[in-house]
C-alpha positions as CSV (number, residue, x, y, z in Angstrom):
1,M,94.8,84.2,115.2
2,Y,95.5,86.9,112.8
3,T,95.5,84.9,109.4
4,I,92.2,83.5,110.6
5,F,90.6,86.9,110.6
6,S,92.7,88.0,107.7
7,L,91.2,85.2,105.6
8,L,87.4,85.3,107.6
9,K,87.0,88.5,105.9
10,W,88.4,88.0,102.2
11,V,85.5,85.6,102.5
12,V,83.1,88.3,103.6
13,L,84.0,90.4,100.5
14,I,83.6,87.6,98.3
15,Y,80.4,86.7,99.6
16,L,79.4,90.2,99.5
17,V,80.3,90.7,95.9
18,K,79.2,87.1,94.6
19,T,75.5,88.6,96.5
20,G,75.4,92.3,94.8
21,R,75.7,94.1,98.1
22,I,79.2,95.9,97.1
23,Q,80.5,96.5,93.9
24,E,83.2,94.4,92.3
25,S,85.4,97.5,92.1
26,T,85.0,98.4,95.7
27,F,86.4,94.5,96.0
28,L,89.6,95.0,93.8
29,K,90.0,98.3,95.8
30,W,90.2,96.5,98.8
31,K,92.3,93.6,97.4
32,K,95.3,96.1,95.6
33,M,95.4,98.1,99.1
34,T,96.2,95.3,100.6
35,L,98.7,93.9,98.5
36,T,100.2,97.3,98.7
37,A,100.5,97.1,102.5
38,V,101.9,93.8,102.6
39,T,104.6,95.0,100.0
40,M,105.4,98.1,102.0
41,I,105.8,95.8,105.0
42,V,107.9,93.3,103.4
43,L,110.0,96.3,102.2
44,H,110.9,98.4,105.4
45,S,111.9,94.9,107.1
46,T,114.3,93.9,104.7
47,L,115.6,97.5,105.0
48,V,115.6,97.2,108.8
49,I,117.3,93.8,108.6
50,H,120.0,95.3,105.7
51,L,120.6,98.3,108.0
52,V,121.1,96.0,111.2
53,E,123.4,93.7,109.2
54,G,125.2,96.8,108.0
55,V,125.7,98.4,111.8
56,D,126.7,94.8,112.7
57,L,129.5,94.1,109.8
58,Q,130.8,97.9,110.9
59,S,130.9,97.5,114.2
60,N,132.8,94.1,114.0
61,G,130.1,92.5,116.1
62,T,130.7,95.1,118.9
63,G,127.5,96.9,117.9
64,D,125.6,95.3,120.0
65,G,124.0,97.4,123.4
66,Y,125.8,95.4,125.4
67,Y,129.4,95.9,124.5
68,L,128.4,99.3,124.2
69,R,126.8,99.8,127.7
70,E,130.1,97.5,128.9
71,T,132.8,100.0,127.2
72,F,130.7,103.3,128.0
73,S,130.8,102.2,131.4
74,A,134.5,101.2,131.7
75,L,135.6,104.6,130.4
76,H,133.2,106.3,132.7
77,N,134.4,104.4,135.7
78,K,138.3,105.1,134.6
79,E,137.5,108.6,134.6
80,A,136.0,108.6,138.2
């Protein structure tokens, strides 16, 4: 659904430039801003994936929330 609206937005922008209702510089600014936003999203997604993989490697597979809760509850029950 988002892809359809995104494509529709670009079609409308190109139409407005071709009919002269907006300047071509405005179209180029939108194009540059969209490219920058997509680049930032991809970069941040890559960094988050890298961070998660690094935590998983260092914790030797026990960085999972379930195992951490299990360990915590076992320690808590042992003290009581």
